[in-house]
N, C-alpha and C positions, 0 to 999 in steps of 0.2 A: 398335645404338647404338655410336657411335664410342668407341674406347679413350681413356682420359683420362690425360694425363701431367702431372706437376708438375715444373717446373724451379725448384729452390729455391736455386740459386746463379747467379752471373753467367755466362751464355752469350751469344754474339753474337746479334743480331737475325736474322742469316742462318740460324743454327742453329735458332732458334725457328720461323722461317718454314718450315723443312723439315718440321716436325711438321704445320703447318697445310696445306701443299701436299699432304701424303700422307693427309690426312683424319683426323688425330689431333686430339682436343680438348685443347689445351695450355693450361696455367695457368702463366704466367711471373711468378714472385715471387722475384726475384734476391736479396733480402735475408732471405728466410724461414729460410735455413739457420742463421742466428744466433739464431733464436727457437725454442728447443726446445719450449716449451709450445704455441706455435701449430702447430708441425709435428705434435705429438702429437694435437692437436685435429682436424686436417683430413686426415691421411695416409690414413685409411680410404676416402676418396673416389677414390683414384687406382689405376690399373693399372700405371703406370710412374713412375719417379722418376729425373730427370736431375740430377746433382750435380757439384760440383768438390770442394774440400777443406773448405769451411766447414760443410756439412751433416754431422752425425754420425748415422749410421744405426745406432743401438744396438739391443740386444735389446728394450728398452722400446718404441722406435719400431716395430720389426717386429711386436711383439705387437699394436699398434694398427692395423697396416697389413693389414687383413683382406682387401682386394682386390688388394694389390700382387703383381705377377707378375715384374717385372724392375727392376733398378737399373742405371743406366748412369753410370759415372764417367768424366768427361772428363779423361783423364790415366792414368798407369800406377799410381800409388799408391792403395791401397784400405785404408790404415790406419784410415780413418774409417768403415769399414763392418764390422759384425760378421758376417763371412762364415759361420761355423758356425751362428749364429742364423738367418741368411737361408736357409741350406741346409735347416735343420730346418723352416722355414716353407714350403719349396718355392719360394723367390724366387731367380731367377737374378741373379747379379752379373756384370756385364760391365765391362771397362775398354778403354782405347785404347792398347795397349802400344807402338805404333811412331810415334805422332804427333809425339814430341819428339826423334826420333833426329838429324835434320839440325841442329836448333837446338843440341842438347847438344854435338855434334861440333864445330860452328862455334865454340862458346864455348871449347872446349878449345884450338882453334887461336888464337883471339883472346888467350887467357891466355898461350899460348906466345910470341906476339909481344910481349905486354906485359912478360914477365919477361926476354925476350932483349934488349930495348932499354930496360928500366927506365922504361917510359913513365909509370906513376903517380907515381913519385918525381920524375921530371923535370918533369912537369906541375905538381906541388905546388910545387917549387922555383921554376919560372919564374913561376907566378902570385903567388909571394911576392916577386917582383922581384929574384931573386938572379942569374939568368943564369949558372948553374954549368956551362957547356958541357963543360969538361974532366972534370967529375966523373962524367958518365954515359956511360961507354964500353960499348957493347953488343957483341953478336955477331950475325953473319948466320945465317940458317936454311939458306940454300943450301949443299948438300954436307954438312950435318951429319947425324948418324944419330939418327933418332927411334925409340925403343923403345916399342912399343904393348903394354901388358899387358891382354890381352882383346881379341880381334879379331872380335867378333860384330857385331851390327847397327851400333852407334854406333862401335865401334873401327875397323871397316872403312871407315866414312865418313871418320873422322879420318885414317886411313892414306891414303886417296885424295886428300884435300885436301893432305896433307903432300907426297905425290909431285908434286902440281902446283906446290909450292914448291921442287922439285928437291932434296928431302931423300931420303936413303936410309932406308927403313923396314924395321925388323926387328920381329918379333912373337912374343910368347909366349902361347900359348893351347892347352891340352891337347886341345881339341876342334876345332882348326883342322887340316884335312887338308892334305897337300902340294898336292893338286890345287887346292883353294880358295886356298891361299897363292900359287900360281903365277898364278892368275887375277887376284888382287888386286895382284900385282906386289910382294909383300913376301917377306922372307926369314924362314922359320920357324925359331926358335931356342929353346933351353931358357932358363929364367929367369936362371941364373947368367951365361950368355953375354950376354944382353941387358943385364944390369946392368954388365958390364965394358966393353961397347962403346958404349952409348947416350950421346949428348950431351944429349938431352932424353928424358924418360920421361913418358908419359901413360897414365893408368889408366882402363880401361873394363870393369870386371868388377863383378858384384854383390857385396854383402857377405855372405859365408857363413863357416862355421867354417874352411873351407880358405883363404879369401882374406883373412880378418881379419889385419891386421898383415903383409900380404905384403911391404910395405916396412918392416921393423922395423930395429932398430939394426944387426943382423948383416948384413942385405941392403943397407942404405944404405952400410955400410962397404965393400961389394964394388963399389959404383958407381965409375965413372970420376971422377977428381977434376975438379971444375968442372961436374958434371951439373946440370941444371935439371929439377925435378919438377913435373908438372901433375896435379892430381886434381880432375876434374869429375864423378866417378862416385858414390862413397859415402864418407862419413866413416868412419874406422876402418880403411880399407885401409892407411893410412900411420900409423906411430907419430909423432904430432906432436912429442912431446918429444924423441925421438931425432933427428928431422929438424932441429929447432931447434938442437940441439947441433952437428949436422953443418954447418949454415949458419954458426954462430958460429966453428967451427974452420976454415972456408974449404973444407972438402971438397966441400960442395954450394954451387954459385954462386947459386942462387935457387930459388924455389918459387912456384907459383900455385895457389891452392886456392879452389874454389867450395863445397866440402862439408867438414864438420868432425865430429869424434867426438861432440860435444855440440852440438845445434842447438835454438833459436837460439844462435849462437856469440857470447856476450858477452865471452869471454876465451879465449885459446889461447896456447900457448907460441910460436906463429908470429907473433903480433901484435907489431908494432913492430920486427921484424927488418929489416935492409937487404935490398932486392931481393926482398921477399915481397909478392905481389899477392893480395889476398883479396876475394872477392865473396860476397854473401849468398844462396847457392844459386840462382843465376840461370840455370842450364843450360837450363831450359825456358821462360825468360821472354822470348819474342819474340811479337810480334803474330801472326805466321804460325803458330807452334806452337800458341798458344792457340786460334786460329781452326780449325786442322786438327782438333784433338781435339774441339772443340765440334761441328763438322759431322759428324765420325765417330760421336760418341755419339748424335746425333740420328738418323742413318741406321740405326744398330744397333738402337736401341729401337723405331723405326718398323717395321723388318724383323721383329722378333720379335712385336710386338703385332699386326701385320697378316698375317704369313705363317707365323709359328712358327720362322723361321730364327734360329739361335743363332750369334752371332759374338763371339769373344774372351771367352767365358764362363770364369769362374774356378772355378765350382763345379758344372759339369755337362758331360757330353759332348754332342757335336753328333749327337744321335740323336732319332728320333721317340718320341712317348709310348709307342707300342706296343712298339718295340724296347727301350726302357729297362727294361721289366719283366723281360725275359729276359736282357738284356745286362749289367745292372748288375754282377753278380759277375764276369763275364768281363772287363769293362772294368777292374775293380779288379785282377784277376789280371794283365792285360797291363801295367798300371802297375807292379805289384810286380816283374814280370820285368825290365822296363826299369830300375827303380830298383836292383835287385840288380847288374846289369851296370854301370850308371852309377857306382855307388859303388865297384865293384871295379876300374874302368878309369881309369888316369891318363894314358895316351897317346891320341893322336888316333884316333878311330874312323873307319874307312874305309867299311866295309860292314855293313849290318844285314839279316839274313834272318829273316823272320817266317814260320813254318810253322803254318798253321791246319789242324787235323785234325778230322774228324768234325763234330760239331755246331758247333764253333767256326768251321768253314769256311762255314757257312750264314748267319752273322751279318753285321752291318754292318762290312765289312772296314776301311773308312776310319776308323771310330771306334776299332777295336782298334789300328790303326796309330798313330793320334794318341795313344792311351793309352800305348803302348810308348814313343813319342818323348818324351812328357811325363815319364815315369819316368826315362828315360835322361838327359834334360837337366837334371832338377831338382837334382842335386848341384852343378852349376855355375851354375844360375840358379833360385833358389827361387821367383821370380815367374812361372815358366813355366806355361802351361796347355795344354790339349789342342788349342787352336787355334793358339797361337803356337809350340808346340814343333816341329812339322814345318818351319816357316819357319826357325827358329833352326838346326835340324839341316841343312837345305839350305844355309844360309849358311856352314856349316862344312864343306861338301863331303861330308856323310855320305850315302851311297847306300843306299836301302832297297828290298828286293825282298820280295814276298809270294807265298807258295806255298799254295794250298789243295788239300786231298786228302781222299778218303773215309776213313772210320774204318779205322785200321790196327792198333790195339792193344786192350787190355782196357778202356780208358776210352771213354766215349761221344764224347769229344773232348778235345783238349788244344791248348795253344799252346806252341810251341818258339821260342826266340830264339837266333840264332847271330850273334855280333858279332866282326868282324875288325879288327885294327889291324896296323901294320907288324910288330909283335913277336909277336902271339899271336892265338889264337881262343878265345872263351869261348862256352859254350852252357848254357842252362838251360831247363827245360820245366815247365809247371804245368797243372793242371786245376781244375775246380770240382766238388766233391762234391755229392751230393744234398741236403745241408743248406745249400747255397748258399755254402759257405766255400771260398775259393781255397786251393790247396795246391801246394807245389813237389814235383815227382815225379822230376826228374832234373837233376843238375848234373855237368858235365864227362863226360857219358855214363854216370854212375853213378846207378843207380836209388835213389830215396829216397821217403819219405812224410813231408813236413815241414809242420806247421802254421806259418802265417806270423804273427808277432807284431810289435808296434811296435818292440821292441828285440831284435836277434839277434846272434849271434856265429858266424862262419864260419871253420873251420880246415881246412887240408889237411896231410896227412902220409903217410909210408910206413906200410903196414899191419904194424906190429911191436908186440909186447907192451909194455904200460906207458904208451902214449900217452894213452889215455882216462883212466887213473888220474891221470896228471899234470894233465890238463885239469881234472878234477873237483876235485882237491886245490887247485890254484892258484886256481880261481874261489872255492872255499870260503874260502881264506885271505884273499881280497880282498873278501869279503862279497857276492859275486854269487850271487843265487838263480836256479836253473834251473827254468823252468816246463815246458819240453818239450825232449827231447834226441833228435836223429835222426842215425843213423850210416849210412854206405854205403862200399863198396869195389868196385874193379874186379875184383879177384881176391885170393886169399890171398897176402899179401906184396906186393901191388901198391899202387896209389894208393888213398888213403882220405880221406874227408871227414867232417866233423861240422858240423851246423847246429843251433844251440841257440837256443831262445826263452827269453829272460831277462827278469827283472822290470824292469830299468832299464838305461840305456845303460852299456856297459862302458867304464870310464875308461881314459885313456892309460897309467896306471901298471900296470893289470892286463894290458892288451895287451902292454906292454913285457915284463912278467914271463913271459908265455907265449912271446913271441918269443925271449927270452934263455934259455929252457929248452933250446933246441936240438932240441926234439921236432917242431916244426912248420915246414912250408915256407911257409905263409901263415897270418896271423891278421888278421881284419878284423871290426870292429864295424859293424853295419848298422842302418839305421832305415827303417821303413815307415809310411806313413800308413794307419792301419787304420780 
């Protein structure tokens, strides 16, 4: 019996035909996503569900979806899918993360042209019969410096297009290697240098705790006078109120925004200001982009239902059913190791060495590599998954080498991660105990035995009396409760580390108090998906 797929949002007829051509029984109901009751009534009949943004796949829908095996989202955003509930039901959730890249980059370039030549205001003036030719004096893009904040998939396309316009491109991206920058033909710089040199700034980073407000009042003040700022990435990257004040003062010459802190954006401090161009989140709104993601999701769902191949999955590794039973804890461990290093590293990563020992060396090596990459990249891209992470790492010039070896120590197997940057080398190792729980067993060459928790605190110091007491007292004074406490040292009086499993995320004030004590070389709050 042929697998049955429901298409509950608008996909192109070409995409629907892909299902038919591959022998899938497809039910095309493009308006059903708006009818929750009807969806609940019929969802049990389908093996696959293809959606855009109108269909809300809630826990209630998943509870009724007794035969559903896979959900495919045409596009990158999956806010309309309850992924934890889908995972609990064993339903795979896939998206199409790269289908909109060219379209979004092109929109940023179009917005740059618009703000450089004041096109929207000039158009409105001319159509009003004013002919104010002398009022709209623009600037050329040729020979100007474009600062790209975030030079990943979309940012690198924008940089390439800007080079075609004979612009000089400089880029700030902690994960951009020098080799990759050279290949793109961009100059890799720190953020402060980008701000002071750029004539135009375009943002292409996800919204995370680290990137939120990356262009705040302080950083906007550092910008070259007359800069023009383009944001087609995510609302919240730029402090809109601070930018509005900078435009009013004349420090910033103009801005072009496709995304806003609050959407739908019915009001913003930027609205109504001179030489500010605003569009309603149109970055992915081209016929080609919508067609690309529709065709991609049809192919992905067909592949899984017919062959079991998993592509761009957000909630499962690309492994067989037999492998998953054994590999699950090891995949989680690999992700934790990557996440540890990813959160600790702020400069560009050049090389990643993954050492698989003993039983770990006998497993699906590619899946473990993807899990490491996903953990490594997640701090800078929360939407990353095990399929897209290796692509993103490659785009940033990160080289990965894998070594497998027979059992060498007391454990049946372990995974060790060694990451190199221009400035330092970090290493961490872990294993899976008989209870199926991953553990960290070595950091910086120092042996430990650390349970991994959702919220952790990592410190380094010299092995001298009083350090651990200061750590405990300071955490107690700030109301931080310790669930588990692991210590290690290289030798008496040498390097020492502490890894604490705590009940909640350690706030900035507590971290600052520990740093200010003068007892610690490094203090870092860490988070892991348990």
